[in-house]
A tleap script that builds the chain and sets N, CA, C and O, in Angstrom:
source leaprc.protein.ff14SB
mol = sequence {
  NMET ASN LYS LEU THR THR SER PHE SER ALA
  PRO PHE PRO LEU PHE ARG PRO ILE GLY ASP
  GLU PRO ALA GLU ILE LEU LEU GLU LEU ASP
  GLY LYS PRO LEU ALA ALA ARG ALA THR ASP
  THR VAL ALA SER LEU LEU LEU ARG HIE ILE
  ALA PRO GLU THR TYR ARG HIE SER ALA VAL
  ALA GLY GLU PRO ARG ALA PRO LEU CYS LEU
  MET GLY VAL CYS PHE GLU CYS LEU ILE GLU
  ILE ASP GLY GLN LYS ASN GLN GLN GLY CYS
  LEU VAL ARG VAL ARG ASP GLY MET ARG VAL
  ARG ARG GLN ILE ARG GLU GLY GLY CYS ASP
  GLU GLN CALA
}
set mol.1.N position { -17.096 -31.238 -85.493 }
set mol.1.CA position { -15.795 -30.602 -83.728 }
set mol.1.C position { -14.721 -30.978 -83.736 }
set mol.1.O position { -14.610 -31.747 -84.691 }
set mol.2.N position { -13.863 -30.892 -83.238 }
set mol.2.CA position { -13.040 -31.672 -82.724 }
set mol.2.C position { -12.235 -32.321 -81.296 }
set mol.2.O position { -12.751 -31.829 -80.292 }
set mol.3.N position { -11.598 -32.873 -81.105 }
set mol.3.CA position { -11.869 -33.168 -79.417 }
set mol.3.C position { -11.480 -32.000 -78.384 }
set mol.3.O position { -12.069 -31.851 -77.313 }
set mol.4.N position { -10.484 -31.234 -78.798 }
set mol.4.CA position { -10.617 -30.187 -77.767 }
set mol.4.C position { -11.746 -29.499 -77.205 }
set mol.4.O position { -12.289 -29.620 -76.107 }
set mol.5.N position { -12.106 -28.380 -78.676 }
set mol.5.CA position { -13.667 -28.257 -78.119 }
set mol.5.C position { -14.762 -28.428 -77.048 }
set mol.5.O position { -15.350 -27.696 -76.252 }
set mol.6.N position { -14.769 -30.215 -77.522 }
set mol.6.CA position { -15.822 -30.571 -77.383 }
set mol.6.C position { -16.191 -31.368 -76.401 }
set mol.6.O position { -17.318 -31.799 -76.160 }
set mol.7.N position { -14.304 -31.711 -75.338 }
set mol.7.CA position { -14.222 -32.334 -74.382 }
set mol.7.C position { -13.673 -30.838 -73.587 }
set mol.7.O position { -13.130 -31.158 -72.529 }
set mol.8.N position { -13.662 -29.530 -73.763 }
set mol.8.CA position { -13.117 -28.164 -72.987 }
set mol.8.C position { -13.681 -27.613 -74.020 }
set mol.8.O position { -13.469 -27.537 -75.230 }
set mol.9.N position { -14.791 -27.083 -72.931 }
set mol.9.CA position { -15.373 -26.055 -73.545 }
set mol.9.C position { -14.693 -25.198 -74.402 }
set mol.9.O position { -13.541 -25.611 -74.534 }
set mol.10.N position { -14.935 -23.998 -75.161 }
set mol.10.CA position { -14.109 -22.896 -75.733 }
set mol.10.C position { -15.235 -21.789 -75.957 }
set mol.10.O position { -15.707 -21.504 -77.058 }
set mol.11.N position { -15.633 -21.144 -74.600 }
set mol.11.CA position { -16.094 -20.201 -75.053 }
set mol.11.C position { -16.351 -18.765 -75.621 }
set mol.11.O position { -17.355 -18.062 -75.736 }
set mol.12.N position { -14.878 -18.608 -75.963 }
set mol.12.CA position { -14.878 -17.607 -76.404 }
set mol.12.C position { -13.476 -17.462 -77.540 }
set mol.12.O position { -12.362 -16.945 -77.453 }
set mol.13.N position { -14.302 -18.301 -78.723 }
set mol.13.CA position { -12.951 -19.023 -79.670 }
set mol.13.C position { -12.727 -17.790 -81.027 }
set mol.13.O position { -13.121 -17.748 -82.193 }
set mol.14.N position { -11.836 -16.816 -80.105 }
set mol.14.CA position { -11.656 -15.927 -81.123 }
set mol.14.C position { -10.381 -16.967 -82.220 }
set mol.14.O position { -10.405 -16.752 -83.432 }
set mol.15.N position { -9.222 -18.171 -81.576 }
set mol.15.CA position { -8.625 -18.511 -82.260 }
set mol.15.C position { -9.342 -20.056 -82.437 }
set mol.15.O position { -9.937 -20.726 -81.593 }
set mol.16.N position { -9.082 -20.318 -83.710 }
set mol.16.CA position { -10.100 -22.079 -83.858 }
set mol.16.C position { -9.215 -22.601 -84.222 }
set mol.16.O position { -8.593 -21.920 -85.038 }
set mol.17.N position { -8.589 -24.011 -83.924 }
set mol.17.CA position { -7.936 -24.696 -84.448 }
set mol.17.C position { -8.097 -25.178 -86.156 }
set mol.17.O position { -9.245 -25.159 -86.598 }
set mol.18.N position { -6.925 -25.619 -87.136 }
set mol.18.CA position { -7.271 -26.209 -88.195 }
set mol.18.C position { -6.495 -26.686 -88.279 }
set mol.18.O position { -5.310 -26.356 -88.320 }
set mol.19.N position { -7.482 -28.463 -88.370 }
set mol.19.CA position { -7.366 -29.739 -88.798 }
set mol.19.C position { -8.118 -30.352 -87.343 }
set mol.19.O position { -8.970 -29.875 -86.594 }
set mol.20.N position { -7.512 -31.375 -87.348 }
set mol.20.CA position { -8.206 -32.340 -86.501 }
set mol.20.C position { -6.650 -32.751 -85.409 }
set mol.20.O position { -6.387 -33.890 -85.024 }
set mol.21.N position { -6.044 -31.845 -85.185 }
set mol.21.CA position { -5.154 -32.820 -84.478 }
set mol.21.C position { -5.655 -32.881 -83.143 }
set mol.21.O position { -6.154 -31.893 -82.605 }
set mol.22.N position { -5.526 -34.204 -82.472 }
set mol.22.CA position { -5.743 -34.127 -80.858 }
set mol.22.C position { -4.939 -33.287 -79.685 }
set mol.22.O position { -3.722 -33.107 -79.656 }
set mol.23.N position { -5.600 -32.965 -79.030 }
set mol.23.CA position { -5.480 -32.333 -77.758 }
set mol.23.C position { -4.434 -33.455 -77.447 }
set mol.23.O position { -4.989 -34.529 -77.214 }
set mol.24.N position { -3.128 -33.490 -77.384 }
set mol.24.CA position { -2.218 -34.169 -76.299 }
set mol.24.C position { -1.409 -33.224 -75.135 }
set mol.24.O position { -0.292 -32.857 -75.499 }
set mol.25.N position { -1.529 -33.101 -74.753 }
set mol.25.CA position { -1.112 -31.630 -74.358 }
set mol.25.C position { -1.763 -31.087 -72.483 }
set mol.25.O position { -2.648 -30.232 -72.442 }
set mol.26.N position { -1.321 -31.565 -71.396 }
set mol.26.CA position { -2.433 -31.622 -69.969 }
set mol.26.C position { -1.149 -30.058 -69.924 }
set mol.26.O position { -0.008 -30.000 -70.383 }
set mol.27.N position { -1.893 -29.088 -69.246 }
set mol.27.CA position { -1.218 -27.927 -68.286 }
set mol.27.C position { -2.002 -27.454 -67.576 }
set mol.27.O position { -3.125 -27.935 -67.729 }
set mol.28.N position { -1.905 -26.529 -66.672 }
set mol.28.CA position { -2.517 -25.771 -65.457 }
set mol.28.C position { -2.328 -24.303 -66.530 }
set mol.28.O position { -1.525 -23.876 -67.359 }
set mol.29.N position { -3.751 -23.857 -65.831 }
set mol.29.CA position { -4.046 -22.505 -65.715 }
set mol.29.C position { -4.905 -21.997 -64.583 }
set mol.29.O position { -5.972 -22.527 -64.276 }
set mol.30.N position { -4.311 -20.782 -63.886 }
set mol.30.CA position { -4.676 -21.124 -62.544 }
set mol.30.C position { -4.902 -21.930 -61.745 }
set mol.30.O position { -5.703 -21.806 -60.819 }
set mol.31.N position { -4.131 -23.012 -62.025 }
set mol.31.CA position { -4.383 -24.401 -60.756 }
set mol.31.C position { -5.869 -25.021 -61.474 }
set mol.31.O position { -6.842 -25.317 -60.781 }
set mol.32.N position { -5.849 -25.113 -62.526 }
set mol.32.CA position { -6.809 -25.262 -63.160 }
set mol.32.C position { -6.345 -26.367 -64.646 }
set mol.32.O position { -5.931 -25.807 -65.661 }
set mol.33.N position { -6.460 -27.758 -64.613 }
set mol.33.CA position { -6.284 -28.172 -65.874 }
set mol.33.C position { -7.013 -27.859 -67.339 }
set mol.33.O position { -8.130 -27.541 -67.746 }
set mol.34.N position { -5.783 -28.128 -67.842 }
set mol.34.CA position { -6.460 -27.949 -69.667 }
set mol.34.C position { -6.027 -28.183 -70.507 }
set mol.34.O position { -4.800 -28.256 -70.455 }
set mol.35.N position { -6.517 -28.386 -71.483 }
set mol.35.CA position { -6.219 -29.389 -72.359 }
set mol.35.C position { -5.705 -28.336 -74.030 }
set mol.35.O position { -6.394 -27.560 -74.691 }
set mol.36.N position { -4.271 -28.773 -74.215 }
set mol.36.CA position { -3.803 -28.403 -75.467 }
set mol.36.C position { -3.107 -29.300 -76.435 }
set mol.36.O position { -2.685 -30.452 -76.337 }
set mol.37.N position { -3.119 -28.085 -77.772 }
set mol.37.CA position { -2.434 -28.957 -79.213 }
set mol.37.C position { -0.725 -28.792 -78.672 }
set mol.37.O position { -0.489 -28.149 -77.649 }
set mol.38.N position { 0.062 -29.247 -79.234 }
set mol.38.CA position { 0.718 -29.304 -79.209 }
set mol.38.C position { 1.797 -28.269 -80.240 }
set mol.38.O position { 3.028 -28.279 -80.224 }
set mol.39.N position { 1.077 -27.586 -80.925 }
set mol.39.CA position { 0.889 -26.835 -81.741 }
set mol.39.C position { 0.749 -25.185 -80.853 }
set mol.39.O position { 1.379 -24.215 -81.274 }
set mol.40.N position { 0.295 -25.138 -80.233 }
set mol.40.CA position { -1.056 -23.868 -79.129 }
set mol.40.C position { 0.498 -23.147 -79.369 }
set mol.40.O position { 1.418 -23.687 -79.983 }
set mol.41.N position { 0.533 -22.102 -78.874 }
set mol.41.CA position { 1.151 -21.273 -78.025 }
set mol.41.C position { 0.253 -20.718 -76.738 }
set mol.41.O position { -0.941 -20.416 -76.750 }
set mol.42.N position { 1.024 -20.683 -75.820 }
set mol.42.CA position { -0.218 -20.299 -74.687 }
set mol.42.C position { -0.581 -18.996 -75.099 }
set mol.42.O position { -1.787 -19.015 -74.856 }
set mol.43.N position { -0.186 -17.194 -75.842 }
set mol.43.CA position { -1.994 -16.425 -75.638 }
set mol.43.C position { -3.195 -17.475 -76.808 }
set mol.43.O position { -4.394 -17.631 -76.573 }
set mol.44.N position { -2.450 -18.054 -78.015 }
set mol.44.CA position { -3.004 -18.717 -78.763 }
set mol.44.C position { -4.554 -19.436 -77.823 }
set mol.44.O position { -5.711 -19.016 -77.867 }
set mol.45.N position { -3.924 -20.760 -76.948 }
set mol.45.CA position { -4.554 -21.188 -76.028 }
set mol.45.C position { -5.655 -20.654 -75.329 }
set mol.45.O position { -6.741 -21.093 -74.950 }
set mol.46.N position { -5.129 -19.706 -75.278 }
set mol.46.CA position { -6.001 -18.600 -73.536 }
set mol.46.C position { -6.978 -18.248 -74.261 }
set mol.46.O position { -8.133 -18.524 -73.938 }
set mol.47.N position { -6.697 -17.624 -75.291 }
set mol.47.CA position { -7.781 -16.709 -76.496 }
set mol.47.C position { -9.192 -17.232 -76.417 }
set mol.47.O position { -10.260 -16.830 -75.958 }
set mol.48.N position { -8.857 -18.042 -76.902 }
set mol.48.CA position { -9.720 -19.444 -77.063 }
set mol.48.C position { -10.449 -20.496 -75.914 }
set mol.48.O position { -11.406 -21.250 -76.086 }
set mol.49.N position { -9.917 -20.339 -75.108 }
set mol.49.CA position { -10.441 -20.634 -73.708 }
set mol.49.C position { -10.925 -19.071 -72.991 }
set mol.49.O position { -12.085 -19.480 -72.950 }
set mol.50.N position { -11.004 -18.089 -72.579 }
set mol.50.CA position { -10.804 -16.932 -71.575 }
set mol.50.C position { -11.432 -16.020 -71.852 }
set mol.50.O position { -11.648 -16.862 -72.724 }
set mol.51.N position { -12.099 -14.956 -72.082 }
set mol.51.CA position { -12.562 -13.945 -72.147 }
set mol.51.C position { -11.776 -13.284 -72.561 }
set mol.51.O position { -10.824 -13.518 -71.817 }
set mol.52.N position { -11.232 -12.051 -73.778 }
set mol.52.CA position { -10.063 -11.567 -74.323 }
set mol.52.C position { -9.699 -9.739 -72.696 }
set mol.52.O position { -8.591 -9.258 -72.458 }
set mol.53.N position { -11.194 -9.240 -71.955 }
set mol.53.CA position { -10.378 -8.290 -71.277 }
set mol.53.C position { -10.400 -9.327 -69.476 }
set mol.53.O position { -10.821 -8.999 -68.367 }
set mol.54.N position { -9.854 -10.368 -69.893 }
set mol.54.CA position { -9.836 -11.344 -68.934 }
set mol.54.C position { -8.095 -12.288 -68.842 }
set mol.54.O position { -7.691 -13.216 -68.141 }
set mol.55.N position { -7.513 -11.510 -69.858 }
set mol.55.CA position { -6.646 -11.796 -69.812 }
set mol.55.C position { -5.211 -11.935 -68.611 }
set mol.55.O position { -4.586 -12.707 -67.883 }
set mol.56.N position { -5.301 -10.774 -69.021 }
set mol.56.CA position { -4.828 -9.978 -67.535 }
set mol.56.C position { -4.606 -8.425 -67.408 }
set mol.56.O position { -5.032 -7.621 -68.237 }
set mol.57.N position { -3.934 -8.110 -66.345 }
set mol.57.CA position { -4.420 -6.163 -66.322 }
set mol.57.C position { -3.307 -5.850 -65.559 }
set mol.57.O position { -2.729 -6.464 -64.662 }
set mol.58.N position { -2.951 -3.844 -66.548 }
set mol.58.CA position { -1.284 -3.804 -66.717 }
set mol.58.C position { -1.750 -3.558 -64.836 }
set mol.58.O position { -2.648 -3.613 -63.996 }
set mol.59.N position { 0.242 -3.152 -65.207 }
set mol.59.CA position { 0.189 -3.217 -64.296 }
set mol.59.C position { 0.642 -2.132 -63.286 }
set mol.59.O position { 1.053 -2.238 -62.131 }
set mol.60.N position { 0.378 -0.737 -64.320 }
set mol.60.CA position { 0.088 0.233 -63.357 }
set mol.60.C position { -0.927 0.933 -63.296 }
set mol.60.O position { -0.854 1.980 -62.652 }
set mol.61.N position { -2.133 0.577 -63.924 }
set mol.61.CA position { -3.254 0.978 -63.961 }
set mol.61.C position { -4.029 0.062 -63.503 }
set mol.61.O position { -4.968 0.580 -62.898 }
set mol.62.N position { -4.073 -1.116 -63.513 }
set mol.62.CA position { -4.948 -2.386 -63.468 }
set mol.62.C position { -6.347 -2.710 -64.424 }
set mol.62.O position { -7.434 -3.247 -64.212 }
set mol.63.N position { -5.618 -2.013 -65.688 }
set mol.63.CA position { -6.988 -1.774 -67.071 }
set mol.63.C position { -6.594 -3.256 -67.387 }
set mol.63.O position { -5.688 -3.861 -66.813 }
set mol.64.N position { -7.606 -3.892 -68.638 }
set mol.64.CA position { -7.218 -5.420 -68.986 }
set mol.64.C position { -6.850 -4.837 -70.409 }
set mol.64.O position { -7.034 -3.863 -71.138 }
set mol.65.N position { -6.115 -6.243 -70.323 }
set mol.65.CA position { -5.185 -5.939 -71.495 }
set mol.65.C position { -5.695 -8.040 -71.842 }
set mol.65.O position { -6.213 -9.004 -71.278 }
set mol.66.N position { -4.822 -7.471 -73.619 }
set mol.66.CA position { -5.166 -8.910 -74.183 }
set mol.66.C position { -4.263 -9.043 -75.014 }
set mol.66.O position { -3.660 -7.994 -75.241 }
set mol.67.N position { -3.904 -9.972 -75.596 }
set mol.67.CA position { -2.577 -9.633 -77.107 }
set mol.67.C position { -3.329 -9.647 -78.139 }
set mol.67.O position { -4.475 -10.024 -78.382 }
set mol.68.N position { -1.988 -8.889 -79.044 }
set mol.68.CA position { -2.842 -7.526 -79.560 }
set mol.68.C position { -2.200 -8.124 -81.165 }
set mol.68.O position { -2.772 -8.609 -82.141 }
set mol.69.N position { -0.861 -7.839 -80.889 }
set mol.69.CA position { -0.049 -8.346 -82.588 }
set mol.69.C position { 0.711 -9.722 -82.494 }
set mol.69.O position { 1.690 -9.850 -83.230 }
set mol.70.N position { 0.353 -10.793 -81.642 }
set mol.70.CA position { 0.292 -12.058 -81.470 }
set mol.70.C position { 2.103 -12.776 -82.092 }
set mol.70.O position { 2.482 -13.946 -82.139 }
set mol.71.N position { 2.861 -11.449 -82.484 }
set mol.71.CA position { 4.691 -12.080 -82.689 }
set mol.71.C position { 5.158 -11.344 -82.306 }
set mol.71.O position { 5.791 -10.604 -83.059 }
set mol.72.N position { 5.120 -11.036 -80.515 }
set mol.72.CA position { 6.641 -10.362 -79.645 }
set mol.72.C position { 6.784 -9.117 -80.155 }
set mol.72.O position { 7.893 -8.984 -80.673 }
set mol.73.N position { 6.000 -8.008 -80.222 }
set mol.73.CA position { 6.382 -6.978 -80.330 }
set mol.73.C position { 5.324 -6.074 -79.411 }
set mol.73.O position { 5.526 -4.876 -79.215 }
set mol.74.N position { 4.188 -6.777 -78.879 }
set mol.74.CA position { 3.842 -5.563 -78.568 }
set mol.74.C position { 2.619 -5.936 -77.198 }
set mol.74.O position { 1.480 -5.644 -76.834 }
set mol.75.N position { 3.767 -6.749 -76.822 }
set mol.75.CA position { 4.275 -7.106 -74.656 }
set mol.75.C position { 2.813 -7.105 -74.302 }
set mol.75.O position { 2.540 -7.935 -73.435 }
set mol.76.N position { 2.049 -6.565 -74.638 }
set mol.76.CA position { 0.071 -7.430 -74.366 }
set mol.76.C position { 0.005 -8.482 -73.498 }
set mol.76.O position { -0.634 -8.433 -72.447 }
set mol.77.N position { 0.932 -9.899 -74.057 }
set mol.77.CA position { 0.687 -11.256 -73.662 }
set mol.77.C position { 1.482 -11.411 -73.227 }
set mol.77.O position { 2.143 -12.348 -73.675 }
set mol.78.N position { 2.056 -10.643 -72.031 }
set mol.78.CA position { 2.891 -10.674 -70.892 }
set mol.78.C position { 2.230 -12.347 -70.198 }
set mol.78.O position { 1.525 -12.946 -71.010 }
set mol.79.N position { 2.371 -12.854 -69.214 }
set mol.79.CA position { 1.683 -13.818 -68.335 }
set mol.79.C position { 2.696 -14.376 -67.518 }
set mol.79.O position { 3.886 -14.109 -67.690 }
set mol.80.N position { 2.302 -15.100 -66.684 }
set mol.80.CA position { 3.533 -16.089 -65.171 }
set mol.80.C position { 3.239 -17.341 -65.673 }
set mol.80.O position { 2.391 -18.230 -65.585 }
set mol.81.N position { 4.585 -16.977 -66.405 }
set mol.81.CA position { 5.288 -19.257 -67.288 }
set mol.81.C position { 5.459 -19.881 -66.219 }
set mol.81.O position { 5.955 -18.905 -65.656 }
set mol.82.N position { 5.490 -20.890 -65.207 }
set mol.82.CA position { 6.440 -21.643 -64.684 }
set mol.82.C position { 6.787 -20.830 -63.433 }
set mol.82.O position { 7.876 -20.948 -62.872 }
set mol.83.N position { 5.950 -20.110 -63.072 }
set mol.83.CA position { 7.110 -18.954 -61.686 }
set mol.83.C position { 7.443 -18.040 -62.763 }
set mol.83.O position { 7.768 -17.015 -62.164 }
set mol.84.N position { 7.593 -17.735 -64.505 }
set mol.84.CA position { 8.647 -16.651 -64.283 }
set mol.84.C position { 7.690 -15.689 -65.057 }
set mol.84.O position { 7.487 -15.577 -66.266 }
set mol.85.N position { 7.024 -14.850 -63.691 }
set mol.85.CA position { 6.029 -13.580 -64.202 }
set mol.85.C position { 6.849 -12.778 -65.709 }
set mol.85.O position { 8.001 -13.149 -65.935 }
set mol.86.N position { 6.424 -12.061 -66.355 }
set mol.86.CA position { 6.078 -11.544 -67.554 }
set mol.86.C position { 7.310 -11.929 -68.832 }
set mol.86.O position { 8.385 -11.480 -69.228 }
set mol.87.N position { 6.242 -13.197 -69.187 }
set mol.87.CA position { 6.836 -14.061 -69.843 }
set mol.87.C position { 5.702 -13.569 -71.172 }
set mol.87.O position { 4.539 -13.461 -70.782 }
set mol.88.N position { 5.879 -13.345 -72.293 }
set mol.88.CA position { 5.448 -13.061 -73.727 }
set mol.88.C position { 5.162 -14.038 -74.142 }
set mol.88.O position { 5.910 -14.757 -74.805 }
set mol.89.N position { 3.433 -14.399 -73.688 }
set mol.89.CA position { 2.733 -15.509 -74.406 }
set mol.89.C position { 2.202 -16.104 -75.546 }
set mol.89.O position { 1.316 -16.944 -75.705 }
set mol.90.N position { 2.906 -15.513 -76.281 }
set mol.90.CA position { 2.816 -15.730 -78.046 }
set mol.90.C position { 3.904 -16.107 -78.844 }
set mol.90.O position { 4.258 -16.346 -79.999 }
set mol.91.N position { 4.234 -16.051 -77.773 }
set mol.91.CA position { 6.292 -16.778 -78.632 }
set mol.91.C position { 6.630 -18.396 -77.631 }
set mol.91.O position { 7.634 -19.095 -77.769 }
set mol.92.N position { 5.744 -18.597 -76.890 }
set mol.92.CA position { 5.764 -19.505 -76.177 }
set mol.92.C position { 4.850 -21.472 -76.719 }
set mol.92.O position { 3.760 -22.036 -76.626 }
set mol.93.N position { 5.369 -21.570 -76.915 }
set mol.93.CA position { 4.745 -23.371 -77.441 }
set mol.93.C position { 4.551 -23.632 -75.658 }
set mol.93.O position { 5.374 -23.456 -74.760 }
set mol.94.N position { 2.711 -24.256 -75.579 }
set mol.94.CA position { 2.676 -24.592 -74.655 }
set mol.94.C position { 3.328 -26.294 -74.700 }
set mol.94.O position { 3.615 -27.042 -75.634 }
set mol.95.N position { 3.365 -26.392 -73.669 }
set mol.95.CA position { 4.639 -27.840 -73.141 }
set mol.95.C position { 3.126 -28.669 -72.148 }
set mol.95.O position { 2.090 -28.184 -71.694 }
set mol.96.N position { 3.780 -30.292 -72.154 }
set mol.96.CA position { 3.118 -30.801 -70.952 }
set mol.96.C position { 3.824 -30.641 -69.601 }
set mol.96.O position { 4.968 -30.596 -69.148 }
set mol.97.N position { 2.649 -30.582 -69.222 }
set mol.97.CA position { 2.858 -29.825 -67.656 }
set mol.97.C position { 3.336 -28.896 -66.884 }
set mol.97.O position { 3.738 -28.874 -65.720 }
set mol.98.N position { 3.137 -27.477 -68.437 }
set mol.98.CA position { 3.359 -26.326 -67.752 }
set mol.98.C position { 1.654 -25.855 -66.634 }
set mol.98.O position { 0.561 -26.370 -66.400 }
set mol.99.N position { 2.896 -23.797 -66.034 }
set mol.99.CA position { 1.939 -23.777 -65.075 }
set mol.99.C position { 1.763 -22.164 -65.503 }
set mol.99.O position { 2.610 -21.279 -65.384 }
set mol.100.N position { 0.582 -22.070 -65.967 }
set mol.100.CA position { -0.086 -21.092 -66.257 }
set mol.100.C position { -0.311 -20.243 -65.703 }
set mol.100.O position { -1.151 -20.751 -64.960 }
set mol.101.N position { -0.227 -18.661 -65.227 }
set mol.101.CA position { -1.223 -17.937 -64.339 }
set mol.101.C position { -1.249 -16.381 -64.993 }
set mol.101.O position { -0.238 -15.707 -65.192 }
set mol.102.N position { -2.303 -16.063 -65.212 }
set mol.102.CA position { -2.784 -15.207 -64.966 }
set mol.102.C position { -1.836 -13.905 -65.012 }
set mol.102.O position { -0.708 -14.287 -65.322 }
set mol.103.N position { -1.867 -12.635 -64.838 }
set mol.103.CA position { -1.074 -11.906 -63.927 }
set mol.103.C position { -2.946 -10.623 -64.170 }
set mol.103.O position { -3.244 -9.785 -65.021 }
set mol.104.N position { -3.768 -11.216 -62.795 }
set mol.104.CA position { -4.261 -9.887 -62.798 }
set mol.104.C position { -4.451 -10.000 -60.871 }
set mol.104.O position { -4.453 -10.892 -60.022 }
set mol.105.N position { -4.631 -8.077 -60.934 }
set mol.105.CA position { -4.970 -7.940 -59.676 }
set mol.105.C position { -5.930 -8.945 -58.830 }
set mol.105.O position { -6.893 -9.570 -59.273 }
set mol.106.N position { -5.378 -8.942 -57.371 }
set mol.106.CA position { -6.468 -9.877 -56.873 }
set mol.106.C position { -8.054 -9.075 -56.885 }
set mol.106.O position { -8.118 -7.850 -56.785 }
set mol.107.N position { -9.194 -9.868 -57.008 }
set mol.107.CA position { -10.354 -9.631 -56.804 }
set mol.107.C position { -10.864 -8.395 -58.578 }
set mol.107.O position { -11.919 -7.783 -58.740 }
set mol.108.N position { -9.907 -8.445 -59.343 }
set mol.108.CA position { -9.920 -8.431 -60.785 }
set mol.108.C position { -11.032 -8.562 -61.927 }
set mol.108.O position { -11.615 -7.678 -62.553 }
set mol.109.N position { -11.143 -10.068 -61.998 }
set mol.109.CA position { -11.622 -11.053 -62.762 }
set mol.109.C position { -12.267 -12.301 -62.609 }
set mol.109.O position { -11.842 -13.454 -62.674 }
set mol.110.N position { -13.759 -11.663 -62.318 }
set mol.110.CA position { -14.757 -12.358 -61.629 }
set mol.110.C position { -14.206 -13.731 -62.902 }
set mol.110.O position { -13.475 -14.676 -62.606 }
set mol.111.N position { -14.690 -13.515 -64.027 }
set mol.111.CA position { -14.397 -14.712 -64.422 }
set mol.111.C position { -13.316 -16.131 -64.277 }
set mol.111.O position { -12.494 -15.689 -63.474 }
set mol.112.N position { -13.193 -16.521 -64.365 }
set mol.112.CA position { -11.908 -17.813 -64.034 }
set mol.112.C position { -11.830 -18.936 -65.195 }
set mol.112.O position { -13.032 -18.756 -65.385 }
set mol.113.N position { -11.538 -19.824 -66.040 }
set mol.113.CA position { -11.169 -20.648 -66.506 }
set mol.113.C position { -12.069 -21.593 -66.722 }
set mol.113.O position { -11.743 -22.641 -67.280 }
savepdb mol mol.pdb
quit
């Protein structure tokens, strides 16, 4: 097992890293620290660490939404990055010190990362 999954449990590992690249980037997810690899996108990192139904809520009806295409076409991966809402998490590589917030209705997701 690699250092990322041993030091930071990944209860929802939809994506498993290839190889043994160490976790070297520290970012913040909803105010909590999270380790990442330099090759991670925001969406792939989150899909390893949170339940897909807690990724975000739609702005219209508040339904749970999660990344679908992971190539910038579907806009299901929208997330707040460094204070800017509606960023496509699948197209943004993680960087040290990044602040990521899920776009969730208040009281909408009981599960926190």
